[in-house]
C-alpha positions in Angstrom: 50.3 -48.0 -47.5 46.5 -47.6 -47.4 44.3 -50.5 -48.2 42.9 -51.2 -51.7 39.2 -51.1 -51.9 36.9 -53.2 -54.0 33.8 -51.3 -52.8 33.7 -47.7 -54.1 32.6 -46.5 -50.7 34.4 -48.9 -48.3 36.6 -46.0 -47.0 34.2 -43.1 -46.9 31.3 -45.2 -45.6 33.2 -45.5 -42.4 32.1 -41.9 -41.7 28.8 -42.0 -43.5 26.8 -45.1 -42.5 25.3 -46.3 -39.3 23.7 -44.6 -36.3 27.0 -44.2 -34.6 28.2 -42.1 -37.5 25.4 -39.6 -37.3 27.6 -36.8 -35.9 30.0 -37.3 -38.8 27.2 -37.0 -41.3 25.8 -33.9 -39.5 29.1 -32.1 -40.0 29.2 -33.1 -43.7 25.7 -31.8 -44.1 27.0 -28.4 -42.8 29.3 -28.3 -45.8 26.6 -29.2 -48.3 26.2 -33.0 -48.3 22.7 -34.5 -48.9 21.3 -37.9 -48.4 22.3 -38.8 -51.9 25.9 -37.7 -51.4 26.3 -40.3 -48.6 25.7 -43.0 -51.3 28.5 -41.7 -53.5 32.2 -42.2 -53.5 33.8 -39.2 -51.7 36.5 -37.6 -53.8 39.1 -35.2 -52.4 40.3 -32.3 -54.5 43.7 -31.3 -53.2 44.3 -27.7 -54.4 47.6 -25.9 -54.1 46.0 -22.5 -54.8 47.8 -19.5 -53.3 48.4 -15.9 -54.1 52.1 -16.1 -53.2 53.1 -17.2 -56.6 51.9 -16.9 -60.2 52.4 -20.6 -60.6 49.4 -21.3 -58.3 47.3 -18.1 -58.5 44.7 -19.6 -60.9 44.4 -23.1 -59.3 41.3 -22.3 -57.3 39.4 -22.0 -60.5 40.8 -25.3 -61.7 39.8 -27.0 -58.4 36.3 -25.7 -58.8 36.2 -27.2 -62.3 37.4 -30.5 -60.9 34.8 -30.4 -58.2 32.0 -29.7 -60.7 33.2 -32.6 -62.8 33.2 -35.0 -59.9 29.7 -34.2 -59.0 28.5 -34.5 -62.6 30.1 -38.0 -62.8 28.5 -39.4 -59.7 30.9 -38.5 -56.9 30.8 -36.4 -53.8 33.6 -33.9 -54.0 35.4 -31.9 -51.3 38.1 -29.3 -51.9 41.0 -28.8 -49.5 44.1 -26.8 -49.7 47.8 -27.2 -49.1 50.6 -24.7 -48.6 53.0 -23.8 -51.4 56.0 -21.5 -51.8 57.4 -19.8 -54.8 60.9 -20.9 -55.6 61.5 -17.9 -57.7 60.5 -15.4 -55.0 62.5 -17.4 -52.4 65.6 -17.5 -54.5 68.8 -15.8 -53.4 68.0 -15.3 -49.7 67.2 -17.3 -46.6 63.7 -18.0 -47.9 65.2 -20.6 -50.2 66.0 -22.9 -47.2 62.2 -23.5 -47.0 61.7 -24.5 -50.6 62.6 -28.2 -50.6 61.1 -28.8 -47.2 57.8 -27.5 -48.6 57.7 -30.6 -50.7 57.4 -32.8 -47.6 54.9 -30.4 -46.0 52.7 -30.5 -49.1 52.9 -34.3 -49.3 52.3 -34.7 -45.6 49.3 -32.4 -45.6 47.6 -34.2 -48.5 48.2 -37.5 -46.8 46.9 -36.2 -43.5 43.6 -34.8 -44.9 43.0 -37.7 -47.2 43.6 -40.2 -44.4 41.5 -38.3 -41.8 38.5 -37.8 -44.2 38.7 -41.3 -45.6 38.4 -40.2 -49.2 37.7 -42.9 -51.8 39.7 -41.1 -54.5 41.8 -38.0 -55.1 42.5 -35.3 -57.7 45.6 -33.3 -56.9 46.2 -30.0 -58.7 49.7 -28.4 -58.6 51.8 -25.6 -60.1 55.2 -24.6 -58.7 58.2 -26.8 -58.5 57.6 -28.8 -55.4 53.8 -29.3 -56.0 54.1 -32.1 -58.6 56.5 -34.4 -56.7 54.7 -33.7 -53.4 51.3 -34.6 -54.8 52.7 -37.7 -56.4 54.4 -38.7 -53.1 51.2 -38.4 -51.2 49.2 -40.2 -53.9 51.9 -43.0 -53.8 51.7 -43.3 -50.0 47.9 -43.4 -49.9 47.5 -45.6 -52.9 43.9 -44.5 -53.7 42.6 -44.1 -57.2 44.0 -40.7 -58.1 45.0 -38.3 -60.9 47.4 -35.4 -60.9 46.6 -32.2 -62.8 49.3 -29.8 -63.6 48.3 -26.1 -63.4 50.2 -25.3 -66.6 53.0 -23.2 -67.9 53.2 -19.4 -68.0 53.3 -17.5 -71.3 56.5 -15.8 -72.1 56.7 -12.1 -71.3 57.5 -9.5 -74.0 60.1 -6.8 -74.0 61.2 -4.8 -77.1 59.6 -7.4 -79.3 61.4 -10.4 -77.7 60.3 -13.1 -75.3 61.6 -12.7 -71.7 61.4 -15.2 -68.8 62.1 -15.3 -65.1 65.6 -16.4 -65.8 66.1 -13.4 -68.0 65.4 -11.3 -64.8 68.0 -13.2 -62.7 70.6 -12.9 -65.5 69.8 -9.2 -65.9 71.0 -8.7 -62.3 74.5 -10.1 -63.3 74.6 -7.8 -66.3 73.6 -4.8 -64.1 76.4 -5.5 -61.6 78.8 -5.8 -64.5 77.7 -2.4 -65.9 76.1 -3.9 -69.0 72.5 -2.8 -68.1 71.0 0.5 -66.7 68.5 0.9 -63.9 65.8 1.6 -66.4 66.6 -1.5 -68.5 66.7 -3.7 -65.4 63.3 -2.3 -64.3 61.8 -3.0 -67.7 62.9 -6.7 -67.5 61.4 -6.9 -64.0 58.1 -5.6 -65.2 57.9 -7.9 -68.3 59.3 -11.3 -67.3 56.1 -12.8 -65.7 52.9 -11.7 -67.5 50.3 -13.8 -65.6 49.4 -17.2 -64.2 51.4 -20.3 -64.7 54.7 -22.0 -63.8 58.1 -20.8 -65.1 58.0 -21.2 -68.9 61.2 -23.1 -69.9 62.2 -26.7 -69.2 62.7 -25.8 -65.6 61.7 -27.9 -62.6 57.9 -27.4 -62.7 57.6 -28.3 -66.4 60.2 -31.0 -66.0 58.2 -32.8 -63.3 54.9 -32.2 -65.0 56.4 -34.0 -68.1 57.7 -36.8 -65.8 54.2 -37.2 -64.3 52.6 -37.5 -67.7 55.3 -40.0 -68.8 54.6 -42.0 -65.7 50.9 -42.2 -66.6 49.7 -40.2 -63.6 48.2 -37.3 -65.5 46.1 -37.1 -68.6 47.8 -36.9 -72.0 48.8 -33.3 -72.8 48.6 -32.2 -69.2 52.3 -31.1 -68.9 52.4 -28.9 -71.9 48.9 -27.3 -71.9 49.3 -23.6 -70.9 47.8 -22.4 -67.6 45.4 -19.9 -69.2 44.1 -22.1 -72.0 40.6 -23.4 -72.0 42.1 -26.8 -72.4 43.3 -26.7 -68.9 39.9 -26.3 -67.4 38.6 -29.1 -69.6 41.3 -31.3 -68.4 40.1 -30.8 -64.8 36.6 -31.9 -65.8 38.1 -35.0 -67.6 40.2 -35.8 -64.6 37.1 -35.9 -62.5 35.5 -38.3 -64.9 38.6 -40.5 -65.0 39.1 -40.7 -61.2 35.6 -42.2 -60.9 36.5 -44.6 -63.7 39.7 -45.6 -61.9 37.5 -46.5 -58.9 35.2 -48.6 -61.0 38.1 -50.4 -62.7 40.0 -50.9 -59.5 43.2 -49.2 -60.7 45.5 -47.8 -58.1 48.6 -45.5 -58.3 51.0 -48.4 -57.5 49.5 -50.3 -60.5 50.7 -47.3 -62.6 53.9 -46.0 -60.9 56.0 -49.1 -61.6 59.7 -49.4 -62.2 59.0 -49.3 -66.0 56.9 -46.1 -65.5 59.8 -44.4 -63.7 62.1 -45.5 -66.6 59.6 -43.8 -69.0 59.8 -40.6 -66.9 63.6 -40.6 -66.9 63.6 -41.1 -70.6 61.3 -38.1 -71.3 63.3 -35.9 -68.9 66.6 -36.8 -70.6 65.1 -36.2 -74.1 63.7 -32.8 -73.1 66.9 -31.8 -71.2 65.0 -31.3 -68.0 66.0 -30.1 -64.5 68.5 -31.8 -62.3 65.9 -31.6 -59.6 64.2 -34.5 -61.4 66.7 -36.8 -59.7 65.7 -35.8 -56.2 62.0 -35.8 -56.9 61.8 -39.1 -58.9 63.8 -40.9 -56.2 61.4 -39.5 -53.6 58.3 -40.5 -55.5 59.8 -44.0 -56.1 60.4 -44.3 -52.3 56.7 -43.4 -51.7 55.5 -46.4 -53.8 58.3 -48.9 -52.9 60.1 -48.9 -56.2 63.8 -49.5 -56.1 65.2 -46.5 -58.1 68.8 -45.4 -57.9 71.2 -42.9 -59.5 72.6 -45.8 -61.5 69.2 -46.2 -63.2 69.3 -42.6 -64.4 72.8 -43.1 -65.8 71.8 -46.4 -67.5 68.9 -44.7 -69.3 70.8 -41.5 -70.1 73.3 -43.5 -72.2 70.6 -44.7 -74.6 68.4 -41.6 -74.8 69.3 -38.7 -77.1 68.8 -35.0 -76.0 66.3 -33.7 -78.6 64.7 -30.6 -77.2 66.0 -27.1 -77.8 64.4 -25.6 -74.7 65.4 -23.1 -72.2 67.4 -22.5 -70.1 70.2 -23.8 -72.3 68.1 -23.7 -75.5 65.9 -21.1 -77.3 62.3 -22.2 -76.8 59.7 -22.3 -74.0 57.1 -24.9 -73.1 54.4 -22.8 -74.8 56.3 -23.3 -78.1 56.5 -27.0 -77.5 52.8 -27.2 -76.9 52.1 -25.4 -80.2 53.9 -28.1 -82.2 52.4 -31.2 -80.5 53.5 -31.0 -76.9 54.9 -33.7 -74.7 52.6 -36.3 -76.3 54.2 -35.6 -79.6 57.6 -36.1 -78.1 56.6 -39.3 -76.4 55.1 -40.6 -79.6 58.4 -40.1 -81.3 60.3 -41.9 -78.5 57.8 -44.8 -78.4 58.3 -45.3 -82.2 62.0 -45.6 -81.6 61.5 -48.2 -78.9 62.7 -45.9 -76.1 59.5 -46.1 -74.0 57.6 -49.0 -72.4 54.3 -48.8 -74.2 52.6 -51.4 -72.1 52.6 -49.3 -68.9 49.1 -48.6 -67.5 48.0 -45.0 -67.2 45.2 -43.0 -65.4 43.1 -43.2 -68.6 42.7 -46.9 -68.0 44.6 -47.5 -71.2 48.3 -48.2 -71.8 50.8 -45.6 -72.7 50.9 -47.0 -76.3 47.1 -46.8 -76.6 47.1 -43.2 -75.4 49.9 -42.2 -77.8 48.2 -44.0 -80.7 45.5 -41.2 -80.4 48.1 -38.4 -80.1 49.0 -36.2 -83.1 52.7 -36.4 -84.2 54.9 -33.4 -83.9 54.6 -30.9 -86.7 57.0 -31.2 -89.5 58.0 -27.6 -89.9 59.5 -27.0 -86.5 63.0 -26.8 -85.0 62.2 -27.3 -81.3 62.5 -31.1 -81.2 65.4 -32.4 -83.2 65.1 -35.6 -85.4 66.5 -38.7 -83.7 69.3 -38.9 -86.2 70.3 -35.3 -85.5 70.0 -34.8 -81.8 71.5 -31.9 -79.8 73.5 -34.6 -78.0 73.6 -38.4 -78.6 73.0 -39.0 -74.9 70.9 -37.4 -72.2 72.4 -34.2 -70.8 71.9 -35.0 -67.1 75.0 -36.9 -66.0 75.7 -38.8 -62.8 79.3 -38.2 -61.6 81.2 -40.1 -59.0 84.7 -40.0 -57.6 86.7 -39.1 -54.5 84.8 -35.8 -54.3 81.4 -37.4 -54.5 81.5 -41.1 -53.6 77.7 -41.4 -53.5 77.2 -39.3 -56.6 76.6 -35.9 -58.0 74.6 -34.5 -60.9 75.7 -32.3 -63.8 73.5 -30.7 -66.4 75.5 -30.6 -69.7 72.9 -29.3 -72.1 74.2 -26.4 -74.1 77.8 -27.2 -73.1 80.4 -27.6 -75.9 83.1 -29.1 -73.6 82.7 -32.2 -71.5 85.7 -31.8 -69.3 86.7 -29.0 -66.9 89.9 -28.9 -64.8 90.6 -26.0 -62.5 91.7 -24.8 -59.1 89.0 -24.7 -56.4 87.8 -21.5 -54.8 85.9 -22.7 -51.8 83.1 -20.9 -49.9 81.0 -22.2 -47.0 77.8 -20.4 -48.0 75.9 -19.0 -51.1 76.2 -15.5 -49.6 80.0 -15.7 -49.4 80.2 -17.0 -53.0 77.8 -14.2 -54.2 80.0 -11.5 -52.6 83.1 -13.1 -54.2 81.5 -12.9 -57.7 80.4 -9.3 -57.2 84.0 -8.4 -56.1 85.2 -10.0 -59.3 87.2 -12.6 -57.4 86.0 -15.5 -59.7 87.8 -15.8 -63.0 87.8 -17.9 -66.1 89.0 -21.4 -65.4 88.1 -21.3 -61.7 86.0 -24.1 -60.0 83.7 -22.3 -57.6 82.7 -24.6 -54.7 79.8 -23.8 -52.4 79.4 -26.2 -49.6 77.4 -26.7 -46.3 74.3 -26.2 -48.5 73.1 -29.8 -48.5 69.9 -31.2 -47.1 71.2 -31.1 -43.5 73.8 -28.4 -43.9 71.6 -25.8 -45.6 69.4 -26.9 -44.2 67.0 -27.5 -47.0 69.4 -27.9 -49.9 68.9 -24.4 -51.4 69.1 -23.7 -55.1 71.9 -21.6 -56.6 70.0 -19.9 -59.5 71.2 -16.4 -58.3 74.8 -17.5 -58.3 74.6 -19.2 -61.7 72.7 -16.2 -63.2 75.4 -13.8 -61.9 78.1 -15.9 -63.5 76.2 -15.9 -66.8 75.4 -12.2 -66.5 79.1 -11.5 -66.0 80.0 -13.3 -69.2 81.5 -16.3 -67.5 78.9 -18.9 -68.5 80.7 -22.2 -69.3 84.1 -20.6 -68.4 83.6 -21.2 -64.6 82.6 -24.5 -63.1 80.3 -24.5 -60.0 80.2 -27.4 -57.6 77.8 -27.6 -54.6 76.3 -30.0 -52.2 73.2 -27.9 -52.6 71.1 -27.9 -55.8 70.3 -25.9 -58.8 67.1 -24.3 -60.1 65.8 -25.8 -63.3 66.6 -22.4 -64.8 70.4 -22.8 -64.0 72.7 -23.5 -66.9 76.5 -23.5 -67.4 79.1 -26.0 -66.2 77.3 -26.8 -62.9 77.5 -29.8 -60.6 75.1 -30.2 -57.7 73.8 -32.8 -55.2 77.4 -33.7 -54.2 77.0 -36.6 -51.8 77.8 -37.2 -49.0 77.3 -33.5 -48.2 79.8 -31.4 -46.2 77.6 -31.3 -43.0 78.1 -35.1 -42.5 81.8 -35.0 -43.4 81.7 -35.8 -47.1 84.9 -35.2 -49.0 83.6 -31.8 -50.2 84.1 -30.7 -46.6 87.8 -31.5 -46.9 88.4 -29.6 -50.1 90.6 -26.5 -49.9 91.0 -23.5 -52.1 93.8 -24.2 -54.6 93.1 -28.0 -54.9 92.9 -29.1 -58.5 89.5 -30.4 -59.4 88.5 -32.5 -62.4 84.9 -32.7 -63.8 84.5 -35.1 -66.8 81.1 -35.9 -68.1 82.5 -38.5 -70.5 84.1 -40.6 -67.8 81.5 -39.6 -65.2 84.3 -38.4 -62.9 84.4 -35.7 -60.2 87.6 -35.7 -58.2 90.3 -33.6 -56.6 94.0 -34.2 -56.5 95.0 -35.1 -52.9 97.3 -37.8 -51.5 95.8 -40.4 -49.2 98.0 -39.1 -46.4 96.9 -35.5 -46.9 93.2 -36.6 -47.1 93.6 -38.6 -43.9 95.1 -35.6 -42.1 92.2 -33.4 -43.3 89.7 -35.9 -42.1 91.4 -36.0 -38.7 91.4 -32.2 -38.4 87.8 -31.7 -39.6 85.2 -30.8 -36.9 81.6 -31.2 -37.7 79.8 -27.8 -37.3 76.5 -27.7 -35.4 73.3 -27.6 -37.4 72.4 -24.0 -38.3 68.9 -24.3 -37.0 67.9 -25.8 -33.6 64.1 -25.4 -33.6 61.1 -25.4 -35.9 60.5 -27.0 -39.3 64.0 -26.6 -40.6 65.5 -28.3 -37.5 63.1 -31.2 -37.9 63.9 -31.4 -41.5 67.7 -31.4 -41.0 67.4 -34.2 -38.4 65.2 -36.5 -40.6 66.3 -35.9 -44.2 68.3 -38.4 -46.1 71.1 -37.9 -48.6 70.4 -36.3 -51.9 71.4 -39.6 -53.5 68.4 -41.1 -51.8 65.9 -38.3 -52.7 66.1 -36.1 -49.6 63.1 -37.9 -48.1 62.2 -37.6 -44.4 60.4 -40.9 -43.8 63.2 -43.4 -44.6 63.5 -45.1 -41.2 65.6 -48.2 -40.5 
């Protein structure tokens, strides 16, 4: 953890004052610094701009707005970039192995540049799924006055007068393979699903984590639901610049904001919105970065008292753009606070408490059906359920939004890769009542814990949504829906029970009892353990090899800096 600073320039003056620092100043003059700039706090602007994904293609413009705002409010700004990947473009092939490791690379790069340049404060701007948690992880590690700005959600596409989304495209592939869609229809979906800048439009991972960041108090009110192309997003960057200078003046640091109660607020909002299962991994990792003791048990404890209120995609009807139009995430939080479900005394980046921020927020509009009343929720409890049992002793996560049944019992059909499972689905080997198991896809076994959106979309496209259960030690896209269970821990690669499962075993998944188990005698299980041989890691060099050797269990957030 980096030191706190009472002097606004105690960090940056290390490279800006004194005769011995003249070479440092000379290099800063080359990038535009003047004598006056050396008297100001140096603010880094971490930009995740890239042309590799629509989620981030507009962020350079936002970074420039933030830079201008810092200068107008008395700071000396410097923009630097990180890498990013597109989860959607990486989906369904070997590229997905790099998605979750990119979170660590982004966090590490922000930490490295911020530490090397001795910034006094930080504004981080992100878009795609891994950007938000990565930025918050870096902010937590450095503990400098900082604000996170979300790049914003994409607008829905239009096809034949109806809204279409990226998940529409994935599910269209399943319909095409099942003969329910022509080449021409498939092409129209492809050309319509993503109309411009912004992150995937439903309550998928990017919007889930943006909402969590706002609930934690690390972004400005409204940040998570303001669309990418709105004028409000540019104004937010300017306001963030003003606020980061204020945080310096008020001596407010990320670890003052990201407390245990703040994480409980984030979990509460994720449950009420029916967010992505990836929130478990990312919130655990962010908590690790700030030294907060957060476990899967905390998620389950909060889930039991928080109703699922939001009728949002992928299991519902609406997009983040629709939620923004009726009051956005602040309107939802205002509702939750009034019911006593949020900690209103938590400090935020505005310098005010959450309750003070929400007192200024407009309530949700009356004439809307996106957010249900508290007395008529979609479900009385949160839809993201922690399961445990002899198949997942450390835990697994199920997303039950949109599901009518809470219990599934069926025979396992076991595959050791996503590719094998995909081929089985396309060959029509998976039938109603089956429990499809995809293993050796965990943090170490993948490596990189790939998402299974293509598989779940194929199942839905073939009309088997909710009729086939899917279990994996990998994870799911925020766009996945159906009877799906991920994050099974311990994973197969380290000899977890999922490695000992065989096709034909009877598997029970029960979200009411939080059970995930398979029927096997102790003697048979012992024999399988004795016979199991750990396979070698799939990658022996490069970033994936480093990741596989360092990464923790999904139950601990898949972090790579948890050392004994």
